[in-house]
N, C-alpha and C positions, 0 to 999 in steps of 0.2 A: 465605494470606488476602493479598491485595494490597490497599492501600488506595491507588484509582486517583487520588483527590481530592491527593495529595502527586504528582503527576507533571506535568508542563506539557505534554505533549503525550503522545499513543498512536501508536505504531507497529508494523503489521503487517506481514512478511516475507513472503516467496511461498514457491515451492514447493506441490508437491500436496497438501500434509497439510491443510491447512487446507479444502479441499473437502467432507472426510469429517468432521472434529471440529470446529473451530472455528465452522462455518457453521451447526452443530445448537446449538450451545453457547449456552444462556439469560446464562450469563454475561458472555458477549462480547458479546452482542448489546445487553446492560445497560451495557457498560463503553463500546461505542460512541455509545448515547444518552445516558448523563452527561457524558461527552465533549465533545459539541456541545454539551447543555445550558448546560455550564461555559465554553463559550468556549475550549474546546482544542483545537487543531489534531489532525488524525486522518488519518495516512498509511499507505496500503497498496499494496504493490507486486507484480505478476506475477499470481499465483493470488489473492491475498487478498482482492482488492474483491471476489470471491466470498464472503467472509465477511458480508457486506451483504445476503444472498440472503434471510432471514429476519429481519432488523433493519428494524422498521416502527415508525411514529410510533402515539401511542396511540388515532388512528381508522384504524391498522391500514393505510393510505399507505406505499409502500415509503422510505425515508430516501434512496433513491437516484433515486426519481421526479424527473425536470427536473434532476437535477443532473450538469453536465460529470464526466466521468470515463473513465478507460481501464481497460485489463486485459489478460491473456495472451488473444491473439488464436486465434481458431478455427482458422488456417491455422497459426501457431506450435503449437497442441496436434497439427494434424498430422503437422504437420514431428518433432515427439518421439515419434511413433506411441502416443498416451495419448487419441485425441480418442473412442475407444470403449471407453475404460477406467475416464475421471473419472464423476463422478455427473452433472456436466453441464459446459458451455461457459461459461465465463467471458462472454467475450461475448456468447453468445446471450441469459445468464441475465441481464445489465445493463442490455441492450435491451430484456427481456421485461418488468423491472419499470418501464420507462421512463425510463430516464435518459439523458440525451445523449452516448451512446460515441462516441468517436472512435479512430483507431489510427494509426500510422506504418507503417512497412516492419516485415517481419517482423525480429526483435532489432534493431532499430534501440533506441536511448536515448529513452524519450518520457515525458515528465510531464503531466500537466493537474491545474490548481488551481483548484477552485471555493468560493470560500469559504475556511473551514477544512478543507475535503477536499482531499487531493493523493492522486492516485492515479499509479503507475508503470504500465508494459506489459509489463514482461517483466525478467530479472535484470541485462541491461543498464541499466536504468532505474533499478537501487538506488540509485547513487551521486546520480544527479542528482535522485532524488524526497528525498532524506537531505538533499541541498543546499537544496531547496526547503522542507522540514521546517524546516529549520535558519532560512533566511531568514524564513519566516513568525513562527516565534519571535521571531526578533529585530524585528520589527516589531510587535509586539503592545505595550500597555502592560506596565510591570512588574506591576502589581496584578492583571492578567489572566493571565500566563505565569508568573508567581511565580518562580523563579530563572532565568528564559529569558535576560535579559540579562547576568547576572551569569557564566553558564557557555555563551556562546555562543562565546566562543575557544577553549574548552578541546573543544567538539564539532567546530567545523571541523577543529582539530588531529585528532583521531581519523578524520574524514571524509578530509582529504588522506591520513594514513598509509595508508589503504586503497584508495586510488584505483589503485595499482597492481593491485591483487587482480581490479577489475572483469571481467567476462565481456565479451568483444569477438565482433561478428559474425565469423562462419569459427573460430572456436575450439571444439576439441575440448572435449568435456566433462571428458576425461580429463586435458587441459592446464589445463584451469583448475581442477581438483580439485588439481593436483601445485601449482600456485601457490598454491592457499589454504594447502595444509599446510606450506610452507617458508616 
C-alpha cells in the first residue's frame, strides 16, 4: 500500500509492460486523477502515456483530451517489430482520445509539457523528461510540492549520474543493456 499523498510527483517509466497492466489498473488511474487534483506533476515516458487510455474525469472525458502530449510513435513501434504484438499503438490511442499529440524524429529525445503533465516520446527522452519533471517541481511553491525545493539538488545529482547511461540513436539494445549493467 502506497500513500501517494506523500510524494511530490508521479513518474511512469516506459517499456511495453504498462500497455498490458497499468493501462487497465484502477489504482493507477486513481493515482493519476489524485495527482492532478492535488497539483502534483505527472511524468510519463515512452509507452507509459498509454496508461492514460482509460483514465477519465468524472464526466467520462479522457484526461488527455485537449492536452499536449507525446509518446512512443507508430513508426518506432514498427521499427522494433512489435506493432502487431502490442494491444494498441500509443500514438494512435492518444490521438483517438483527443490529445494534441506531437512527435519528433524516431529515437530522438522529445518532451512535451502541458501544465503539470509531462510526456517523453521514447527511451532517449527519459533523462530530458526527468529533468523537466525536476524543473517543474522546483518551479512550484513549497506548499504545493512539499519537499520539492529541499531535495531538488539531490535529484539533479542523481539524474546527472545517469546521463551517460541514456539510450542514444543508433545504439543497439544489447550495447545499451551492457552499459546499464556496468
